[in-house]
C-alpha positions in Angstrom: 110.1 69.0 -17.9 111.1 71.9 -15.7 112.1 74.5 -18.3 113.2 77.6 -16.4 115.2 80.8 -16.0 116.7 82.2 -12.9 115.8 85.8 -12.0 117.9 88.0 -9.7 115.6 89.4 -7.0 117.7 92.6 -6.9 118.4 93.7 -10.4 116.0 91.5 -12.4 118.7 90.0 -14.6 117.8 86.6 -16.1 120.1 83.6 -16.2 120.0 80.5 -18.2 120.9 77.2 -16.5 121.7 76.7 -12.8 123.9 79.2 -11.0 124.0 80.4 -7.5 124.9 84.1 -8.0 123.9 86.9 -10.2 126.4 87.8 -13.0 125.9 91.4 -12.1 127.5 91.0 -8.7 124.3 91.3 -6.7 124.1 89.6 -3.3 120.4 88.7 -3.7 119.0 85.2 -4.1 118.1 84.0 -7.6 114.5 82.6 -8.0 113.4 80.1 -10.6 110.8 81.0 -13.1 109.3 78.1 -15.0 107.9 78.1 -18.5 104.9 76.0 -17.3 102.7 78.3 -15.2 99.9 75.9 -14.5 99.9 73.5 -11.6 99.9 70.0 -13.2 101.2 67.3 -10.9 101.5 63.8 -12.4 100.9 60.4 -10.8 104.6 59.7 -10.2 104.8 58.4 -6.5 107.5 60.9 -5.4 108.4 64.5 -5.3 109.1 64.3 -9.1 105.3 64.4 -9.7 106.1 68.1 -9.7 108.7 67.9 -12.4 107.3 71.0 -14.2 108.4 73.1 -11.2 111.8 71.4 -10.6 115.0 72.5 -12.3 115.5 69.1 -13.9 114.7 67.8 -17.4 114.0 64.3 -16.2 112.6 62.6 -13.1 114.9 60.5 -11.0 114.2 57.2 -9.3 113.5 57.9 -5.6 110.9 57.2 -2.9 111.4 60.7 -1.4 108.3 62.9 -1.1 106.1 64.6 1.5 102.8 63.1 2.5 100.0 65.4 3.7 97.2 64.1 6.0 95.0 65.4 8.9 96.3 65.0 12.4 93.0 65.0 14.2 94.2 64.0 17.7 96.9 66.6 18.0 94.6 69.1 16.3 91.9 68.5 18.9 94.4 69.0 21.7 95.2 72.4 20.3 91.6 73.3 19.5 92.1 73.3 15.7 89.4 71.9 13.4 91.4 71.9 10.2 94.9 70.8 11.1 97.2 68.9 8.8 100.7 67.6 8.8 103.1 67.5 5.8 105.2 64.5 6.9 108.6 64.2 5.4 110.1 61.2 7.2 109.6 57.4 7.3 106.1 56.2 8.0 105.1 53.4 5.5 101.6 53.2 6.9 101.0 56.8 5.7 103.0 56.3 2.4 106.0 58.3 3.7 109.2 56.6 2.5 111.9 59.2 2.8 115.0 56.9 2.9 116.9 58.8 5.6 113.9 60.0 7.6 113.9 63.7 7.0 112.8 66.3 4.4 116.5 66.7 3.4 115.8 63.8 1.0 113.6 66.3 -0.9 116.5 68.5 -1.7 119.1 65.8 -2.4 117.4 64.1 -5.4 116.6 67.2 -7.5 120.0 68.8 -6.7 121.9 65.7 -7.8 119.7 65.2 -10.9 120.3 68.8 -12.0 124.1 68.4 -11.5 124.1 65.2 -13.6 122.2 67.0 -16.4 125.0 69.7 -16.3 127.7 67.1 -16.5 128.9 67.6 -13.0 129.9 64.4 -11.2 131.4 65.8 -8.0 129.8 68.0 -5.3 130.9 69.3 -1.9 128.7 70.2 1.0 128.8 70.9 4.8 126.2 69.6 7.1 125.1 69.1 10.7 124.1 65.6 9.7 120.7 65.4 8.0 121.6 67.0 4.7 124.8 65.0 4.6 122.9 61.8 5.2 120.4 62.5 2.5 123.0 63.4 -0.1 125.2 60.4 0.8 122.2 58.1 0.3 121.0 59.7 -2.9 124.5 59.7 -4.5 124.5 56.0 -5.2 121.5 56.5 -7.6 123.2 59.3 -9.6 126.8 58.1 -9.9 127.9 61.4 -8.3 130.8 61.6 -5.9 129.7 63.5 -2.8 132.3 65.1 -0.5 130.7 65.7 2.9 132.2 67.9 5.7 130.6 67.5 9.1 131.6 68.6 12.6 133.0 65.8 14.8 130.1 66.2 17.3 127.6 65.3 14.5 129.4 62.1 13.3 126.8 60.0 15.0 124.2 61.4 12.6 126.1 60.1 9.6 124.4 56.7 9.3 122.7 55.0 6.3 120.2 52.3 6.1 121.2 48.8 5.1 121.6 48.3 1.4 122.8 51.8 0.8 126.1 51.9 -1.1 128.8 54.2 0.1 131.4 54.1 -2.6 130.4 57.5 -3.9 130.7 59.2 -0.6 133.9 60.8 1.0 133.3 61.8 4.6 135.6 64.5 6.1 135.2 65.2 9.8 136.3 68.5 11.4 138.1 67.6 14.6 137.6 69.0 18.0 134.8 71.2 19.2 134.1 72.6 15.8 130.5 73.5 15.0 128.3 73.6 11.9 129.4 77.1 10.9 133.1 76.0 11.1 132.3 73.1 8.8 130.6 75.5 6.3 133.7 77.8 6.4 136.1 75.0 5.8 134.0 73.5 3.0 134.1 76.9 1.2 137.9 76.9 1.5 138.1 73.4 0.2 135.8 74.2 -2.8 138.0 77.2 -3.7 141.3 75.4 -3.3 140.4 72.1 -5.1 137.8 73.2 -7.5 135.0 70.9 -6.3 131.5 72.1 -7.1 129.8 73.5 -4.0 126.3 72.4 -3.2 125.2 76.0 -2.7 123.2 76.0 0.5 120.3 78.4 0.5 121.4 79.8 -2.9 120.9 76.4 -4.5 117.6 76.7 -6.5 117.3 72.9 -6.9 117.5 72.6 -3.2 114.8 75.2 -2.5 112.4 74.0 -5.2 112.8 70.4 -3.9 111.9 71.6 -0.4 109.1 73.6 -1.9 107.3 70.4 -2.9 105.9 70.3 0.6 103.7 73.2 -0.2 102.9 71.8 -3.6 101.8 68.5 -2.1 99.6 70.3 0.4 97.9 72.2 -2.5 97.5 68.9 -4.4 95.9 67.1 -1.4 93.9 69.9 0.1 92.8 71.6 -3.1 94.0 74.9 -1.7 96.8 76.6 0.2 96.9 76.6 4.0 96.2 79.7 5.9 99.2 79.1 8.2 102.4 77.2 7.7 104.7 76.1 10.6 108.3 75.0 10.4 111.5 75.0 12.4 114.5 76.6 10.7 118.2 76.9 10.9 119.2 78.7 7.7 115.5 79.5 6.9 115.9 77.8 3.5 112.8 75.6 4.0 110.7 78.6 4.9 111.9 80.6 1.8 111.2 77.5 -0.3 107.6 77.1 1.0 106.9 80.8 0.3 108.3 80.6 -3.3 106.2 77.5 -4.0 103.1 79.3 -2.7 103.9 82.2 -5.0 103.9 79.9 -8.0 100.6 78.5 -7.0 99.2 82.0 -6.6 100.5 82.9 -10.0 98.3 80.1 -11.3 95.4 81.8 -9.5 95.2 78.9 -7.1 93.5 81.0 -4.4 91.9 83.6 -6.5 93.9 86.6 -5.3 94.1 85.6 -1.7 97.4 86.3 0.2 100.1 83.5 0.5 100.1 81.3 3.6 101.4 83.0 6.7 104.8 81.6 7.7 105.4 80.7 11.3 109.1 79.9 11.7 110.8 78.7 14.9 114.2 78.3 16.4 115.6 76.4 19.3 116.8 78.7 22.2 119.4 79.8 22.9 120.4 79.4 19.2 118.2 82.3 17.9 120.0 84.3 15.2 116.9 84.6 13.0 114.5 85.1 15.8 116.6 87.9 17.3 117.1 89.6 14.0 113.4 89.5 13.2 112.7 91.1 16.6 115.4 93.8 15.9 117.5 92.5 18.8 121.2 91.6 19.1 122.0 87.9 19.3 125.1 86.7 21.2 126.2 83.3 19.8 126.5 80.6 22.4 129.9 79.0 22.9 128.8 75.8 21.2 125.9 74.2 19.2 124.6 72.0 22.0 120.8 72.5 21.7 118.1 69.8 21.5 117.7 70.4 17.7 121.4 70.7 16.8 120.6 70.6 13.0 119.1 74.1 13.4 122.3 75.6 14.8 123.3 77.8 11.8 125.3 80.9 12.9 125.1 82.8 9.6 121.6 82.3 8.0 120.5 84.4 5.0 118.4 86.9 6.9 118.8 90.3 5.3 119.7 89.6 1.7 117.1 90.2 -1.0 114.8 87.2 -1.1 116.1 86.0 2.3 114.3 85.2 5.5 113.4 88.8 6.4 111.8 89.5 2.9 110.0 86.1 3.1 108.5 86.9 6.5 107.4 90.3 5.5 105.8 89.1 2.3 103.9 86.4 4.0 102.9 88.5 7.1 104.9 85.9 9.0 106.4 85.7 12.5 109.1 83.8 14.5 109.2 81.8 17.7 111.8 80.9 20.3 111.4 77.3 21.6 113.3 76.0 24.6 114.6 72.4 24.8 112.0 71.5 27.4 109.1 72.9 25.2 110.4 71.0 22.2 110.8 67.7 24.1 107.4 68.0 25.6 105.8 68.7 22.3 107.5 65.8 20.6 106.4 63.4 23.3 102.8 64.7 23.1 102.7 64.4 19.3 104.1 60.9 19.5 101.5 59.8 22.1 98.6 61.3 20.2 99.6 60.5 16.6 101.7 57.4 17.0 105.0 58.5 15.4 108.3 59.8 16.8 109.5 63.3 15.7 113.0 64.4 14.9 114.1 67.3 17.3 113.6 70.0 14.6 110.0 68.8 14.0 109.4 68.8 17.7 110.5 72.5 17.8 108.0 73.3 15.1 105.3 71.4 17.0 106.1 73.4 20.1 105.8 76.7 18.2 102.4 75.6 17.0 101.4 75.0 20.7 102.5 78.5 21.5 100.6 80.0 18.6 97.4 78.2 19.4 97.6 79.2 23.1 98.2 82.8 22.3 95.3 83.0 19.8 97.6 83.6 16.9 95.5 81.2 14.8 91.8 80.7 14.7 90.0 77.4 15.3 88.5 77.3 11.8 91.7 78.2 9.8 93.6 75.7 7.7 96.9 75.0 9.4 99.9 73.0 8.0 102.7 71.7 10.2 105.8 70.7 8.3 107.1 67.6 10.1 110.6 67.9 8.7 111.7 64.5 10.1 110.2 61.6 11.9 109.7 57.8 12.0 113.3 57.0 12.7 112.2 54.3 15.2 110.3 52.6 12.3 113.2 53.1 9.9 115.6 51.4 12.4 113.0 48.6 12.8 112.8 48.0 9.0 116.5 48.5 8.3 119.9 48.0 9.9 121.5 51.4 10.1 125.3 51.8 10.3 127.4 54.9 11.1 129.8 55.8 8.3 133.5 55.7 9.0 135.3 59.0 8.2 137.7 59.0 5.3 139.5 62.0 6.8 139.7 63.9 10.1 141.2 67.4 9.8 141.1 70.9 11.0 142.0 74.3 9.6 145.7 73.7 10.1 145.6 70.4 8.1 143.3 71.5 5.3 145.8 70.3 2.7 145.2 66.7 3.9 141.9 66.8 2.0 143.7 66.1 -1.2 144.2 62.5 0.1 140.6 61.7 -0.4 140.1 63.4 -3.8 
């Protein structure tokens, strides 16, 4: 059982139960601190094998979970002797059964389980597609009504595999050329106006600790923490989560006083708010979100707040990469040819950043490297399931926000 407190990273105030902000008015992230300090995974075949370090009292029924294994062909191509992938998609041959094909399934299950345990049966979230899909799929198992706000351009990402019930999902589409950030802004207004519990984004500890199971699974399989961790990021939540999970393992003396894994986080050019901020440069937002990995197009990521991306990169001695569409597509094709599985665009961005790092000598041949493949195997998923795009329950914009009450 994940018995925990939340600690404000700015003032140190402790909070009981799940909340997203410090009662003292601090802007910092809150971080979970669990009563169980030892790493004791169980035999449960999902991310809930790490229940001691999830903010839930009980495990939930899900197939979601990361799978860690060596990727020898791609590793040899890069000149790396100890290269592994944490695959969070759909690849039955490897035991990867994430129902919507991305690592967003890892955050949906613990978030909804924690809400149910608090007696909350409605939740609102904005998404560029993958998070919405994961929550929409998981909602059926928890009897939680999920209100999803997505940009119209991302509607094609709102599909579910056959057999998934949709009666617990209300899909609201923001009309026109709206982007992910506009969907986030409007969802915040909807939450305040109608009193629907917000999912919380990067401030949601259940979400971060769910994503952190990627690092926990790597430690379980490898018997140690990696030296280097690669992931593509939009908000940076996954990178923060990986670092926080590593700190818990270090607290258990998992690496006998060694530093945490070095984080290598990447973004898809020209959508580079985190990359530019890390370099101390000004970033001019593009007119729209049309990049190869559109799910990474977050205009307002938590960079400078306490516990955010900047703190995480500094604490892990990390760095950031800018990856072009062409580099990402080439890396995705090469990974697929060598390893036999298709990558989601964001995972291809991460693979491209790894190619950059290997070429520049940023990592040594003998170091243990982990690539977080945050989505993949959608070709296999579509082979095994009939997938259907969800029909919107509402189309609206800022001028018609009151129309949302029609789907409550």
